[in-house]
C-alpha positions in Angstrom: 108.6 99.6 108.6 108.0 97.3 110.9 109.3 98.7 114.1 108.2 95.0 116.2 110.4 93.2 113.7 113.1 95.9 113.1 113.1 95.9 117.5 113.3 91.9 117.5 115.5 90.9 115.1 117.5 94.8 114.3 120.9 94.1 116.1 121.0 90.9 115.0 123.3 88.9 112.7 123.0 86.2 110.1 124.9 83.4 113.3 123.0 85.1 117.0 119.2 84.6 115.2 120.8 80.7 114.0 122.2 80.2 117.5 119.0 81.9 119.0 116.8 80.1 116.5 118.3 77.2 117.7 118.0 77.3 121.1 114.8 77.2 121.2 113.5 74.0 118.4 115.7 71.7 117.7 115.5 71.2 113.9 115.1 72.6 111.3 118.4 75.7 111.7 118.8 76.7 108.4 117.7 80.4 107.4 118.0 80.8 103.9 119.9 83.7 102.9 116.8 85.3 100.8 115.3 85.7 104.9 118.1 87.6 105.5 117.6 89.8 102.1 121.0 87.7 100.9 119.5 87.2 97.3 119.4 90.3 96.6 115.7 91.2 98.2 114.6 92.7 100.5 114.8 91.6 104.0 111.5 91.2 105.6 112.8 93.9 108.7 113.1 95.9 106.2 109.2 96.3 104.1 107.1 98.4 104.3 104.2 96.2 106.3 100.9 97.3 103.8 96.7 97.2 103.7 94.4 97.8 100.5 91.1 99.3 101.1 88.1 99.3 99.0 89.7 96.0 96.7 87.1 95.5 93.8 88.1 97.3 89.8 91.6 100.3 90.5 92.0 98.9 94.4 92.7 95.3 92.5 95.5 96.7 90.3 96.8 98.7 93.3 96.8 95.8 95.2 98.6 93.6 92.4 101.5 96.5 91.9 102.0 97.1 95.6 101.8 92.7 96.2 104.6 92.2 93.9 107.6 94.3 94.8 109.4 92.5 97.4 110.0 95.9 100.2 106.5 95.6 100.1 105.1 93.1 103.4 101.3 92.7 102.8 98.8 91.4 105.6 95.8 92.1 105.8 92.9 93.1 102.3 89.3 95.2 103.5 85.9 96.0 101.5 82.1 96.0 102.5 81.4 93.0 99.9 82.8 89.7 101.8 83.6 87.9 98.0 85.4 90.9 97.7 87.5 90.1 100.8 87.4 86.5 100.1 89.1 86.6 96.6 91.8 89.1 97.7 92.8 87.9 100.5 93.0 85.1 98.5 95.3 85.8 96.3 98.0 87.8 99.3 98.6 84.9 101.1 98.7 82.6 97.1 101.1 85.4 96.6 102.8 85.5 100.2 103.4 81.3 100.9 101.2 81.4 103.6 97.7 81.9 105.2 98.7 84.9 107.0 96.6 87.6 105.5 93.3 89.0 107.8 90.6 90.3 106.4 88.5 92.9 108.1 85.0 94.3 106.5 85.6 97.9 109.3 88.6 99.8 108.3 88.9 100.6 111.6 90.0 97.7 112.8 92.5 97.0 110.4 94.1 100.6 111.3 93.9 99.7 114.9 97.5 97.0 113.8 100.3 98.4 115.5 102.9 96.3 112.2 100.6 98.0 109.7 103.0 101.2 108.3 100.5 102.3 105.5 97.5 101.3 103.6 96.4 101.9 99.4 93.1 103.3 99.5 90.6 102.9 96.4 87.7 103.4 98.2 84.5 105.7 96.4 85.7 109.2 96.3 83.1 109.7 98.9 85.2 107.5 101.9 88.6 109.6 100.7 89.3 112.1 103.5 87.8 110.2 105.3 90.1 107.4 105.0 92.6 109.6 104.7 92.4 111.2 107.6 92.1 108.4 109.7 95.0 106.8 108.6 97.2 109.9 109.4 95.5 109.4 112.3 97.1 106.5 113.1 99.8 106.6 112.7 99.9 105.0 109.1 100.8 106.7 105.4 99.0 106.6 102.3 98.5 106.3 98.6 95.1 107.5 97.8 92.9 106.9 94.6 91.9 109.9 93.2 90.0 112.2 93.1 91.4 112.6 96.0 87.8 115.1 97.4 84.5 115.1 97.3 85.0 119.1 98.4 87.1 121.6 98.8 86.8 121.6 102.6 87.2 118.1 102.3 90.7 117.9 100.1 92.1 121.1 103.0 91.2 118.5 105.8 93.3 116.2 104.2 96.4 118.2 103.3 95.9 118.8 107.2 96.1 116.2 108.5 99.0 114.9 106.4 101.1 117.7 108.2 99.8 117.7 111.5 100.5 113.6 111.6 103.8 114.0 109.7 103.0 111.2 107.4 103.3 110.4 103.7 100.1 111.0 101.5 100.1 110.6 97.7 97.6 110.8 95.1 96.6 107.6 92.7 96.8 109.8 89.3 99.8 107.9 87.2 98.8 110.0 84.2 99.0 112.7 85.4 103.3 112.0 85.2 102.5 109.4 82.4 100.1 110.7 79.6 101.5 114.4 79.3 104.9 114.5 78.5 105.4 115.3 75.0 103.2 118.7 76.1 105.0 119.0 79.9 108.6 118.9 78.1 107.4 121.4 75.8 107.1 123.4 78.2 109.4 122.9 80.7 111.7 123.5 77.9 111.0 126.6 78.1 110.0 125.9 73.5 106.3 127.5 74.1 107.5 130.2 76.0 104.9 131.8 79.0 102.0 129.4 79.0 99.3 131.8 78.5 96.3 128.9 77.5 96.0 126.0 78.6 93.0 123.4 77.4 92.0 120.5 79.1 88.8 118.0 78.7 87.7 115.9 82.0 84.3 115.3 81.4 81.6 116.8 83.0 80.0 116.8 86.4 77.9 114.1 87.7 74.1 113.7 88.5 71.5 113.5 91.3 70.4 110.5 92.3 67.1 109.3 92.0 67.1 105.3 91.2 64.6 103.2 93.7 65.5 100.5 96.1 66.2 97.3 95.4 68.3 94.1 97.6 70.7 94.8 99.1 72.6 90.6 98.2 74.0 89.2 99.9 78.0 90.2 102.2 77.4 93.1 101.4 77.4 95.7 103.8 75.6 98.2 102.2 75.0 100.7 105.2 78.9 100.7 105.4 79.4 101.1 102.2 77.1 104.0 102.5 79.7 105.7 105.2 79.0 109.1 105.4 77.1 110.3 101.9 73.1 110.5 103.2 71.6 107.5 103.5 69.4 105.8 100.7 68.1 102.7 99.6 70.7 99.8 97.5 70.3 100.2 94.3 73.0 98.0 92.1 73.6 101.0 90.0 74.6 103.6 93.6 77.6 100.9 94.1 79.0 99.4 90.7 82.2 100.8 90.2 81.4 100.6 86.6 84.2 103.5 84.9 81.2 103.5 82.0 80.0 108.0 83.8 77.7 109.0 81.3 75.6 105.4 80.8 74.5 106.5 84.5 75.3 103.3 85.8 77.7 103.2 88.9 79.0 105.0 91.4 81.3 108.3 90.3 77.6 109.6 87.7 75.7 109.8 90.6 77.1 112.9 93.0 76.6 112.1 96.5 79.6 109.8 96.5 81.4 111.6 93.1 81.8 114.7 91.1 81.9 112.8 88.3 83.3 112.6 84.9 85.3 116.4 86.2 86.3 115.1 89.0 87.7 111.2 87.8 89.1 112.2 84.2 89.5 116.2 85.7 92.4 113.9 88.1 93.7 112.9 84.5 93.8 116.0 83.1 93.6 118.8 84.7 96.1 117.3 86.9 98.6 117.0 83.6 97.2 120.6 83.0 99.1 122.0 86.0 102.3 120.0 86.1 102.9 121.3 82.1 102.4 124.3 83.7 103.7 124.3 86.9 100.7 125.7 88.9 99.6 122.1 91.0 100.7 123.4 93.9 98.2 126.9 92.7 94.8 127.8 92.1 93.0 130.6 90.1 91.5 133.8 91.1 88.4 133.5 89.0 86.0 130.4 87.7 84.0 132.4 84.4 81.2 129.6 83.4 80.1 130.0 79.7 78.2 132.7 78.9 76.7 131.5 75.6 78.3 134.4 73.7 82.2 135.4 73.8 82.8 132.9 76.2 82.6 129.7 74.9 83.9 127.6 78.0 83.9 127.2 81.1 87.3 129.4 82.1 89.6 130.0 85.3 92.0 132.8 85.6 95.3 133.0 87.5 97.0 136.4 89.5 99.3 135.8 86.0 97.0 136.0 83.5 96.3 132.7 82.8 93.7 131.1 81.7 93.0 127.8 82.0 89.9 125.8 79.9 87.0 123.4 80.2 88.0 122.5 76.6 85.7 119.1 75.1 87.6 119.9 71.8 91.4 118.9 73.6 92.6 116.1 75.7 95.8 118.4 77.4 96.7 121.3 75.3 98.9 123.9 76.0 99.6 127.7 74.1 102.7 130.0 74.4 103.1 133.2 74.2 106.2 131.9 71.4 109.2 134.3 73.2 111.9 131.2 74.7 112.4 131.2 77.8 115.0 129.2 79.9 114.0 125.8 81.0 113.5 123.6 83.6 114.7 120.4 85.3 112.1 117.9 84.8 111.0 115.9 88.6 111.2 112.5 88.4 109.2 109.7 89.9 112.1 108.9 93.4 112.1 105.1 93.9 111.3 101.9 91.2 108.0 101.8 90.2 105.8 103.8 88.7 104.1 106.3 91.3 103.8 103.5 93.3 107.6 103.1 93.4 108.0 107.0 94.3 105.5 106.4 97.2 107.4 103.2 98.5 110.0 105.2 98.9 108.2 108.7 100.4 107.5 106.0 103.3 111.6 105.6 103.1 113.0 108.5 103.2 109.6 110.8 104.3 110.3 113.0 101.1 107.3 114.1 99.7 105.5 112.1 97.3 105.1 113.7 93.3 101.8 113.5 93.8 101.9 114.9 97.4 98.2 115.1 98.3 98.5 119.3 98.4 99.0 119.2 94.6 96.1 116.5 94.2 93.8 118.5 96.6 94.6 121.8 93.7 94.9 119.7 91.6 91.0 118.0 92.2 89.8 121.5 93.3 90.2 122.7 89.7 87.4 120.4 89.2 84.9 121.2 92.6 85.3 124.8 91.2 84.4 124.1 88.4 81.6 122.6 89.2 80.5 125.2 91.5 80.5 127.9 88.5 78.1 125.5 87.0 75.6 125.4 89.5 74.7 128.4 89.8 76.5 129.9 86.2 77.2 132.7 87.3 81.0 133.9 87.4 83.2 133.6 90.7 85.8 135.0 92.8 88.5 132.9 94.2 91.1 133.2 97.1 94.4 130.6 95.8 95.4 131.0 99.9 92.3 131.4 102.6 90.7 128.4 100.0 86.9 130.1 99.9 84.6 133.0 97.4 85.6 136.7 98.9 82.5 138.1 100.5 79.7 135.2 98.4 78.1 133.4 100.8 75.9 131.2 98.5 78.9 130.3 96.6 80.5 129.4 100.1 78.4 126.4 101.1 79.5 125.1 98.1 83.0 124.2 99.4 81.7 121.1 101.9 78.4 119.2 102.4 77.3 117.1 105.7 78.6 113.4 106.3 76.8 111.2 108.2 77.3 110.2 111.8 79.6 109.4 113.0 81.9 109.8 110.3 83.2 113.1 110.2 86.3 114.4 109.4 
């Protein structure tokens, strides 16, 4: 909540507020009840003050979700495309009925504002870790779209920053709770027994990009869009936010900016599978690529023997041992309004949200581990506590990647 606003108005009752206002201006001195929360709406002093970073495509939807809440005061937009900034600023101002919304090309200016409590982030994936860590350091809570990270070490850095600075950080996969409840309920009710084989199909990893250059359009800060990614010429297929990954015409298609379908849909499908099996904060101990013989699918083996398959034939499916087990109570979103309401409520209460960054990190780590196994095309041992490949220097080099200065984490 806006600490400045709370200090200024928190101890005022309605009568005192009117008296103070009347002392400074002659008319009008009537304060509508809505301004003080008397009509059932949240009073301004109790609203979460928010801004958004990356507001095209999914960010546009996120903005709408937060803007539509009466317990959120939306005050700032940030995007490297001027057209997007201008459009979203108009949208916020129209909704708020004023011209107060500020727009930024550089996220650091937005994070420097002391009046902002929280941000939502929907940039391309290669920016997520840098932005979340910077937001935590700036004292902001963060809602970050999936996939949360581009590398395993990035994900751990995000968790560490959230804990070090006591920030609420939520991943953005609404499908984990919404799309797989038939499977989840069968598992959590104990109906299928202990999960033994789990199937999920997020899609393939991203590819190396060899596109040439095109003129940078006016109003696009290409260098800032690249940020921590390697220096590369502008191309419309690099910057496009299209979801058609297989067409190789969007940033989700390319390794420098995304993990492809493996991470983009992995956040949903692997996330749903791990939720069903109650392994949202665990990791496998072995990753086995298909061998063309006995092992048909990329396989993740857990310490208890459970096998998770990257299977093209299943969305999310779980096979248990058939021995009934005691049912468990399913977790729920806090607050009202789905995953967005869950985040906002946790900003208020300081609880951890359903898609707490640890869970987001563990989910996307599965996708990253699978990509590494595909790249190396050999079995890998994994330590899910230390988050390293034991005695495997070659594989450990894939845990992170270099970033362009000054975008370190």
